[in-house]
C-alpha positions in Angstrom: -14.3 -2.6 -15.8 -15.9 -2.9 -12.4 -14.2 -2.9 -9.0 -14.9 -3.9 -5.5 -13.7 -2.0 -2.4 -13.4 -3.4 1.1 -11.7 -3.0 4.4 -8.7 -5.2 5.2 -6.6 -6.0 8.2 -9.1 -5.0 10.9 -10.2 -1.5 11.9 -9.0 1.4 9.9 -6.7 4.0 11.4 -8.8 7.2 11.9 -12.1 5.3 11.9 -11.8 4.3 15.5 -13.5 7.3 17.2 -13.9 6.0 20.7 -12.9 8.7 23.2 -13.2 11.6 20.8 -14.9 14.5 22.6 -15.4 16.8 19.6 -14.5 16.0 16.0 -15.0 17.6 12.7 -14.2 16.2 9.2 -12.5 18.6 6.8 -13.7 17.6 3.4 -14.7 19.7 0.4 -18.4 20.2 0.7 -18.7 18.4 4.0 -21.3 19.9 6.4 -20.3 21.5 9.7 -21.0 19.7 12.9 -24.5 20.2 14.3 -24.4 21.6 17.9 -27.3 21.9 20.2 -27.4 23.4 23.6 -30.2 22.9 26.2 -30.3 25.0 29.4 -32.6 24.1 32.3 -33.2 26.4 35.3 -34.5 24.9 38.5 -35.4 26.8 41.7 -34.7 24.7 44.8 -36.7 25.2 48.0 -34.0 27.4 49.7 -34.5 30.0 46.9 -31.1 29.3 45.4 -31.2 28.8 41.6 -29.4 25.8 40.1 -28.6 26.0 36.3 -27.9 22.8 34.4 -26.5 23.1 30.9 -26.4 20.1 28.5 -24.3 20.7 25.4 -24.6 18.0 22.7 -22.4 18.0 19.6 -23.1 15.5 16.8 -20.7 15.1 13.9 -21.8 12.8 11.1 -19.5 11.5 8.5 -21.9 11.3 5.5 -21.8 9.3 2.3 -20.6 12.5 0.7 -19.6 10.9 -2.6 -19.2 7.6 -4.3 -15.6 6.3 -4.6 -14.8 6.5 -8.3 -11.7 4.5 -8.9 -10.1 4.7 -12.3 -9.6 1.1 -13.3 -7.6 0.5 -16.5 -9.7 -0.3 -19.6 -7.9 -3.6 -20.1 -6.1 -6.1 -17.9 -6.7 -6.0 -14.1 -5.6 -3.9 -11.2 -5.6 -3.6 -7.4 -5.0 -0.7 -5.1 -4.5 -0.2 -1.3 -3.9 2.4 1.4 -2.6 0.1 4.2 -2.6 2.8 6.9 -6.3 3.2 6.4 -7.0 -0.5 6.0 -8.5 0.1 2.5 -8.0 -2.3 -0.4 -9.8 -2.4 -3.8 -9.5 -4.7 -6.7 -11.0 -4.7 -10.2 -13.3 -7.5 -11.3 -12.7 -10.0 -12.6 -9.3 -10.8 -11.2 -7.8 -12.8 -14.1 -4.9 -15.2 -13.5 -2.3 -14.0 -16.1 1.4 -13.9 -16.8 3.2 -11.3 -14.5 6.6 -10.9 -16.2 9.2 -9.5 -13.9 6.8 -9.0 -11.0 7.9 -12.6 -10.4 11.1 -11.2 -9.0 9.1 -10.0 -5.9 8.8 -13.5 -4.7 12.3 -14.3 -5.8 13.4 -11.5 -3.4 11.1 -12.8 -0.7 12.7 -16.3 -0.7 16.2 -15.0 -1.1 15.9 -12.7 1.9 14.5 -15.5 4.0 17.4 -17.8 3.0 20.0 -15.0 3.3 18.7 -12.3 5.7 20.1 -8.9 5.0 20.1 -5.8 7.3 20.1 -2.2 5.9 23.7 -1.2 5.0 25.0 -4.8 4.9 26.4 -6.4 1.8 25.4 -10.0 2.4 27.2 -13.0 1.0 29.2 -12.6 -2.2 30.3 -14.7 -5.1 32.6 -14.5 -8.1 31.1 -14.6 -11.6 32.0 -17.6 -13.6 32.2 -18.3 -17.3 28.8 -19.9 -17.0 27.4 -16.7 -15.5 28.8 -14.7 -18.4 27.2 -17.2 -20.8 23.9 -16.7 -19.0 24.2 -12.9 -19.5 25.0 -13.4 -23.2 22.0 -15.6 -23.7 19.7 -13.1 -22.0 21.0 -10.3 -24.4 20.5 -12.6 -27.4 16.9 -13.3 -26.4 16.1 -9.7 -25.6 15.7 -10.2 -21.8 16.4 -7.5 -19.3 19.9 -8.1 -17.9 23.0 -6.5 -16.5 26.5 -7.0 -17.9 28.9 -9.2 -15.9 32.5 -10.3 -16.4 34.3 -13.5 -15.3 36.0 -12.9 -11.9 33.7 -10.0 -11.0 32.6 -10.2 -7.4 28.9 -9.5 -6.7 27.2 -9.4 -3.3 23.6 -9.9 -2.3 22.9 -6.2 -1.8 24.2 -5.4 -5.4 22.1 -8.2 -6.9 19.0 -6.9 -5.2 19.7 -3.4 -6.5 20.3 -4.6 -10.1 17.1 -6.8 -9.9 14.8 -3.9 -8.7 16.4 -1.0 -10.6 17.1 -2.6 -13.9 15.0 -5.7 -13.6 18.0 -7.9 -14.4 16.9 -11.5 -15.0 20.5 -12.8 -14.8 20.8 -11.2 -11.3 17.7 -13.1 -10.2 19.4 -16.4 -11.3 22.6 -15.3 -9.5 20.6 -14.8 -6.3 19.4 -18.4 -6.6 23.0 -19.6 -7.0 24.1 -17.5 -4.0 21.5 -19.2 -1.9 23.2 -22.6 -2.6 19.9 -24.2 -3.6 19.2 -25.9 -6.9 16.9 -23.9 -9.1 14.0 -26.4 -8.8 14.2 -26.3 -5.0 14.3 -22.5 -4.9 11.2 -22.3 -7.2 9.5 -24.9 -4.9 10.0 -22.5 -2.0 8.5 -19.7 -4.0 5.3 -21.7 -4.5 5.3 -22.9 -0.9 5.5 -19.4 0.4 2.9 -18.2 -2.1 0.5 -20.7 -0.6 1.6 -19.7 3.0 0.9 -16.1 2.3 -2.6 -16.8 0.9 -1.7 -16.1 -2.7 -4.1 -18.7 -4.0 -4.0 -17.6 -7.6 -0.2 -17.5 -7.9 2.2 -20.0 -9.4 5.8 -19.9 -10.4 8.0 -22.1 -12.7 11.2 -20.0 -12.6 12.5 -16.9 -10.8 12.7 -14.2 -13.5 9.2 -13.9 -15.0 10.3 -14.6 -18.6 8.2 -17.8 -18.7 4.5 -17.0 -19.3 3.6 -19.8 -16.8 4.7 -17.5 -14.0 1.2 -16.4 -13.3 -0.8 -14.5 -10.7 -3.5 -11.8 -10.2 -3.2 -8.1 -9.4 -4.7 -8.7 -6.0 -2.3 -11.4 -5.1 0.7 -9.3 -6.2 -0.6 -6.3 -4.2 -0.8 -8.5 -1.0 2.7 -9.8 -1.8 4.3 -6.4 -2.1 2.6 -5.2 1.1 3.9 -8.2 3.0 7.4 -8.0 1.4 8.0 -4.3 2.2 6.5 -4.6 5.7 8.9 -7.4 6.5 12.1 -6.4 4.7 13.1 -2.8 5.6 16.4 -3.4 3.6 14.3 -2.9 0.5 13.0 0.6 1.3 16.0 2.5 -0.1 16.5 0.1 -3.0 13.0 0.4 -4.5 13.4 4.2 -4.6 16.6 4.2 -6.7 16.4 5.8 -10.1 19.7 4.3 -11.1 22.5 2.2 -9.6 26.3 1.9 -10.2 27.5 -1.7 -10.7 31.1 -3.0 -11.0 31.1 -4.0 -14.7 27.8 -2.7 -16.1 28.4 0.8 -14.7 25.4 3.1 -14.2 22.1 1.5 -15.1 18.7 3.2 -14.9 15.3 2.1 -13.6 12.5 0.8 -15.7 9.8 1.7 -13.1 7.5 4.4 -14.6 7.4 7.8 -13.0 9.9 6.9 -10.3 10.9 10.1 -8.6 8.0 12.1 -10.1 4.4 12.8 -8.9 5.2 11.3 -5.5 6.1 7.9 -7.0 8.6 6.2 -4.8 8.9 3.2 -7.1 8.8 -0.6 -6.6 8.8 -2.9 -9.7 7.7 -3.1 -13.3 7.7 -5.8 -15.9 7.1 -6.6 -19.5 6.9 -9.6 -21.8 4.8 -10.3 -24.9 2.4 -12.6 -23.1 2.2 -10.5 -19.9 2.1 -7.1 -21.5 3.0 -4.2 -19.3 2.9 -4.6 -15.6 3.6 -2.2 -12.8 3.6 -2.1 -9.0 3.7 1.5 -7.9 4.2 2.9 -4.4 3.3 6.6 -4.2 3.5 9.2 -1.4 0.5 11.5 -1.2 0.0 14.6 0.9 -3.6 15.4 2.1 -3.8 18.6 4.1 -0.4 18.3 5.5 -0.7 14.6 6.3 1.1 11.8 4.4 -0.5 8.6 3.1 1.1 5.9 1.0 -0.9 4.3 -1.9 0.0 1.0 -3.6 -1.3 0.3 -7.1 -0.8 -2.9 -9.2 -1.7 -3.0 -12.9 -1.4 -6.1 -15.1 -1.9 -7.0 -18.7 -1.4 -3.7 -20.6 -1.1 -4.7 -24.3 -0.5 -1.4 -26.1 2.2 0.1 -28.4 3.8 1.3 -25.1 2.9 -1.4 -22.6 5.2 -0.4 -19.8 4.2 3.3 -20.2 0.5 2.3 -20.3 0.9 0.3 -17.1 2.6 3.2 -15.4 -0.1 5.6 -16.6 -2.8 3.3 -15.3 -1.2 2.8 -11.9 -0.7 6.6 -11.5 -4.3 7.3 -12.5 -5.6 4.6 -10.1 -3.5 6.0 -7.2 -4.7 9.5 -7.9 -8.4 8.5 -8.0 -8.1 7.4 -4.3 -7.1 10.8 -3.1 -10.6 12.4 -3.1 -11.7 9.7 -0.7 -9.1 10.5 1.9 -10.0 13.2 4.5 -8.5 14.7 7.6 -10.3 14.1 11.0 -9.5 16.9 13.4 -9.8 16.0 17.1 -8.5 17.4 20.4 -5.8 14.7 20.6 -4.6 15.6 17.1 -5.6 15.3 13.5 -5.5 12.1 11.5 -6.3 10.9 8.0 -9.4 8.8 7.4 -11.3 7.1 4.6 -14.3 9.1 3.5 -15.2 7.2 0.4 -18.7 5.7 0.0 -19.6 4.1 3.3 -21.8 1.7 1.3 -18.5 0.3 0.0 -16.4 0.6 3.1 -18.5 0.7 6.3 -21.3 -1.8 6.8 -22.6 -0.6 10.1 -23.3 2.6 11.9 -20.9 3.3 14.7 -22.0 5.8 17.4 -19.7 6.9 20.2 -21.1 8.9 23.0 -19.0 10.4 25.7 -20.6 12.0 28.7 -18.9 14.0 31.5 -20.5 15.2 34.7 -19.1 17.9 37.0 -20.6 18.4 40.4 -19.9 21.6 42.3 -21.2 22.4 45.8 -22.3 26.0 46.3 -23.1 27.4 49.8 -25.4 26.9 51.5 -25.3 23.3 50.4 -26.9 23.7 47.0 -25.5 21.3 44.3 -24.9 22.4 40.7 -24.5 19.7 38.0 -23.3 20.3 34.4 -23.3 17.5 31.8 -21.9 17.5 28.3 -22.3 14.8 25.7 -20.6 14.3 22.3 -21.9 11.8 19.8 -20.0 10.9 16.6 -21.8 8.8 13.9 -20.2 7.1 10.9 -23.1 6.9 8.5 -23.7 3.6 6.7 
């Protein structure tokens, strides 16, 4: 499986080197900066000697290695490091069923209809006999669900926790009911917002993902989760939960592979027969004392352990990004930067030159001038 890598969302943090006076890139095997010093001595007519020293330091960020991303052997995938403006996607990006990843857009629409701040419960409703029948039907058909009882009171924040942690399909439907919209109207908003967000290969027919006509690509789902988490801070603690306590169901655990291990924060997984195993993984990675966050989306894992395979593939893909993240040390502080193949990421050579001139007057009126220059080049 091939992949493509490109910059997204403008300039990458750490790649804008304007104003850096001296910089060195700490990467395994990277060359040391080349420094040259030129000293010129001039005797002026009065017999006073003026010495001018020009110090030039050039740091080149070379194409030190090709970015080898570990794409899954089947299905499709996409990966990103938003803070470095890097995103990659396997090719081709096949439109395919996405199972419970559908609930990401269900959440997006629900939170726009019923905004929720961190710590708030949001609107609540009592479970009815029809809600209990929905749960019974989900159990009978093997769908992921959370037990409810007639008269039980559930609020928006609880529904979101059950939806993300235990992928409860009935909770997704209850969110729709809580919004006050008919199901068809709610799904219409899901498709409207997909188009508005530029998810051109995404279409929904219902809010749970059980229908194989809920379809998308890994790249579209990557962009959706980036947008969702950037705009809805209330979700940050929810996606990291390994389990949740609910009124009737009690303690239910997460289906998200590796959550809490290997730096995996979590987000959302899904499985149906047509979709196979799917996973959206957010992972915290430390690079020489600096933290970066990677996002990986894997779709279409049809193995004997589809959800485990999706998690394994997402973790391997995230890990394969790490060798292409370096630390740029500069006088104003170190920062992480992308050091993967510039042929993939950087299309032009950027050279920044900073020159400082100091003039000192020495009796009897002789002028001494010292100039230093620093040039930083990002090789193509």
